[in-house]
FITI-474605 format. One record per atom (N, C-alpha, C): residue in one letter; x, y, z. Coordinates in steps of 0.1 Angstrom, whole numbers, plus 5000, padded with zeros to 4 digits. Last residue first. Layout:
N
AXYZ/...
***
This chain:
99
X508351665118/X509151785114/X508351905117/X507251415122/X507951465133/X508851585129/X505551315103/X506951285101/X507851345112/X503151425112/X503251275112/X504751235111/X503751695107/X503551645120/X503651495121/X503751685079/X504951725086/X504851675100/X501051625074/X502051535070/X503351565077/X499851855084/X499551725090/X500651625087/X500952045067/X501152055081/X500951925088/X499851975043/X501351965044/X501651975059/X496851785049/X497551905046/X499051885048/X495451505033/X496151555045/X496851685040/X493551355017/X493751505015/X494351565028/X493351095017/X492751155028/X492851305028/X494951044995/X493550994995/X492751075005/X497451135004/X496851194993/X495351164993/X497850945025/X497851085028/X497251165017/X497850705011/X496750735020/X496750885023/X500250734996/X498950714989/X497750744998/X502250765017/X501950875007/X500550855000/X502350505032/X501950635037/X501450735027/X502850255021/X502750265035/X502250405041/X502950304993/X502050204998/X501850235013/X505050504992/X503650534987/X502650434993/X507150375003/X506650495010/X505250525005/X507550184982/X507250134996/X506650255004/X508150344961/X506950264960/X506550214974/X510650454970/X509450544968/X508150464968/X512250224970/X511950294983/X510750384982/X510649974948/X511650084951/X511250144965/X510249624951/X509649764952/X510749864955/X511749404952/X511149434939/X510449574939/X512349344978/X513349404970/X512849444956/X510649395006/X510349354993/X511349424983/X510849485032/X511949405027/X511749355013/X508549635036/X509749705036/X510949625031/X506649425034/X506649535024/X508049595024/X507349285057/X507349215044/X507349315033/X506849475077/X508249425075/X508349355061/X504149495075/X504949615072/X506349565069/X503449235084/X503049275070/X503949395066/X504349245110/X504849145101/X504649185087/X502749455121/X504149465120/X504849365110/X500249315119/X500449445112/X501949465110/X499949095134/X500349075121/X500649205113/X498749175158/X500249135158/X500749115144/X496049185154/X496849315153/X498349285153/X493849025140/X495248975144/X496149095144/X491649175138/X491449045143/X492848985148/X491849435128/X492049415143/X491849275147/X492849645105/X492549495106/X492849465121/X493649895100/X492449875107/X492049735109/X495849985086/X496149915098/X494849895106/X496449955050/X495549995062/X495949915074/X498150065025/X498249965035/X497450015047/X497050104991/X497250155004/X497450045014/X497350204958/X497550094967/X497850144981/X497450404940/X496150384946/X496150254955/X499850424927/X499550534935/X498150514942/X499850204910/X500650194922/X500250304932/X498850194885/X497850194896/X498550194909/X500250164861/X500050304866/X499050304878/X500949914853/X499649974848/X499350114853/X503149874869/X503349884854/X502049944848/X501949844894/X502849964891/X503049984876/X500549604889/X499849724894/X500649844891/X502649424883/X501649454873/X500949584877/X504149424907/X504749464895/X503749504884/X502149314924/X502549454926/X503249504914/X501849054913/X500749144914/X501149294915/X504448944917/X503848954904/X502749054903/X504548974945/X505549044937/X504949054922/X502448814954/X502448964956/X503449034948/X503448564946/X502248614940/X502148764942/X505648464960/X505848524946/X504548584940/X503748244979/X505048304976/X505148344961/X500248344982/X501348244980/X502648314976/X499048585007/X499348544993/X500348434992/X498748675032/X498148545029/X498448495015/X500048915036/X500448805044/X499948665039/X498649085018/X500149075017/X500648945024/X495949115025/X496349035013/X497848995014/X495649295045/X495449155048/X495949065037/X496649545032/X497249495045/X496949345047/X495849675009/X496549545007/X496949475021/X493249834996/X493949815009/X494549675008/X492850034967/X492849904973/X493649904986/X490450264952/X491750234958/X491650094964/X488750444927/X488850324934/X490350294939/X488650654910/X488450684924/X488650564933/X488750564884/X489950624890/X489850654905/X487550284871/X487150384881/X488350444888/X488950124853/X487650184849/X487250304858/X491050034867/X491350104855/X490150184850/X489749904888/X490650014891/X490950104879/X488549694873/X487749794880/X488549914883/X490849554865/X489949614855/X489049724861/X491849474889/X492649564881/X491749634871/X489849304898/X490049414905/X490849524897/
***
């Protein structure tokens, strides 16, 4: 996957189902590598996983409590990368943030 993302700059990844299923420590290793390779701006958290909707909050909490990610990296994964990918306007982003 990393090689494909490096070769194809339009490729992004949704990590919502992966985050909860990965063995302990594996997501930290993976996320550190992705950010070190400059691919962190193409990691998105999708909430379209409907088989177990109750796990969405659990996965978000896991990302928010990941001490190996900076606050900016967490915001990128949870919102900013998708906003950029979807080409949201400044007005749409402001509305989502309640400003």
